[in-house]
C-alpha positions in Angstrom: -0.1 -0.4 0.6 1.5 3.2 -0.3 1.2 4.1 2.7 2.9 1.6 4.4 -0.7 0.5 6.1 -2.0 -2.5 5.6 -4.9 -4.6 6.1 -5.0 -6.7 9.2 -8.2 -9.4 10.5 -7.4 -11.0 13.8 -9.0 -14.2 14.2 -8.9 -15.6 17.9 -11.4 -16.2 20.3 -9.2 -16.3 23.5 -9.7 -11.9 24.4 -5.8 -11.8 25.9 -4.3 -13.4 23.5 -6.6 -10.9 20.9 -5.7 -7.8 22.4 -2.2 -8.2 22.1 -2.1 -9.0 18.7 -4.0 -6.6 18.2 -1.4 -3.8 20.3 1.3 -5.4 18.3 -0.6 -5.1 14.4 -1.9 -1.3 15.7 2.1 -1.0 17.1 3.6 -1.7 13.6 0.7 1.0 12.0 -1.3 -1.8 10.8 -5.3 -0.6 9.8 -6.9 -3.4 12.3 -10.1 -5.8 11.8 -11.4 -8.3 14.6 -13.1 -11.2 14.8 -13.7 -14.0 18.0 -14.9 -16.7 15.5 -15.3 -18.3 11.9 -18.9 -16.9 11.1 -17.2 -13.7 12.2 -13.9 -14.2 10.3 -16.1 -14.7 6.9 -18.1 -11.6 7.8 -15.0 -9.5 8.1 -13.4 -10.3 5.6 -15.7 -9.6 3.2 -16.5 -6.1 5.1 -12.3 -5.1 5.3 -10.6 -7.1 2.7 -7.9 -7.6 4.8 -4.1 -7.8 2.7 -3.3 -10.7 5.6 -5.5 -12.8 7.9 -3.8 -14.0 11.5 -6.0 -16.8 12.1 -6.6 -19.4 15.0 -7.5 -22.8 14.3 -9.7 -23.5 17.2 -12.9 -21.4 17.3 -16.2 -20.8 17.4 -18.9 -21.9 14.7 -16.5 -22.3 12.1 -12.5 -23.8 12.7 -10.0 -21.8 11.3 -9.5 -24.9 8.7 -12.3 -23.8 7.0 -12.6 -20.3 7.7 -8.9 -20.4 5.6 -10.7 -23.1 2.9 -13.6 -20.8 2.7 -11.3 -17.4 1.8 -9.2 -19.7 -0.5 -12.5 -20.6 -2.8 -13.3 -17.0 -2.3 -10.6 -15.2 -4.4 -7.5 -15.8 -5.8 -4.8 -14.5 -4.6 -6.8 -13.5 -1.8 -4.8 -12.8 1.4 -2.4 -13.9 2.9 -2.9 -16.6 6.2 -1.1 -17.1 8.9 -2.4 -19.4 10.9 -1.4 -19.0 15.2 -2.3 -22.3 17.0 -1.2 -24.6 20.3 -1.8 -26.9 17.4 1.4 -27.4 16.3 1.8 -31.9 15.6 2.9 -32.2 11.9 -0.6 -33.3 11.0 -1.7 -30.2 11.7 0.5 -28.0 10.1 0.5 -29.6 7.0 -3.9 -29.5 6.9 -3.6 -25.5 7.5 -1.0 -26.3 4.4 -3.4 -28.0 2.2 -6.5 -25.6 3.6 -4.1 -22.8 1.9 -2.4 -21.3 4.5 0.6 -18.8 4.3 2.7 -20.2 7.3 2.0 -21.4 10.2 3.0 -20.6 14.1 1.9 -22.2 17.5 1.6 -20.9 20.9 3.0 -19.4 22.9 4.6 -17.8 20.1 7.3 -15.3 20.3 6.9 -11.6 19.4 9.4 -10.5 17.1 8.7 -14.2 15.4 5.0 -13.2 14.7 5.7 -9.0 13.6 9.3 -10.8 11.6 6.2 -13.1 9.4 3.8 -10.6 9.3 6.6 -8.4 7.3 7.4 -11.2 5.4 4.2 -12.6 4.2 2.9 -8.6 3.4 5.8 -8.2 1.7 5.2 -11.0 -0.8 1.6 -9.7 -1.2 2.5 -6.9 -2.5 2.3 -6.3 -6.1 
């Protein structure tokens, strides 16, 4: 984006993690939208048109894998998707990749790892 501000949708059902992620992303200068369920995530993606979605896997209503699949089915290339979850087994990571995730970080995560990965994904999404 010319202004350097990216639109980041954060999808997380744990309030403390959601608040921390929002603080980090706003602190990095991004425009931020929040969602706490899979249903809210899909609606927010339509309204907000994010360049990046930080997506938890274990969500109420629709899980993160299905949210990612639906985002990918809507448009190509669509937003970059960073899955951020406590589910870190290799099979879970592969399931996230198969759903269309661009990156996968496990909880607990370092803020440095997260902000670095977000910057990389946003740089990759620029034309």
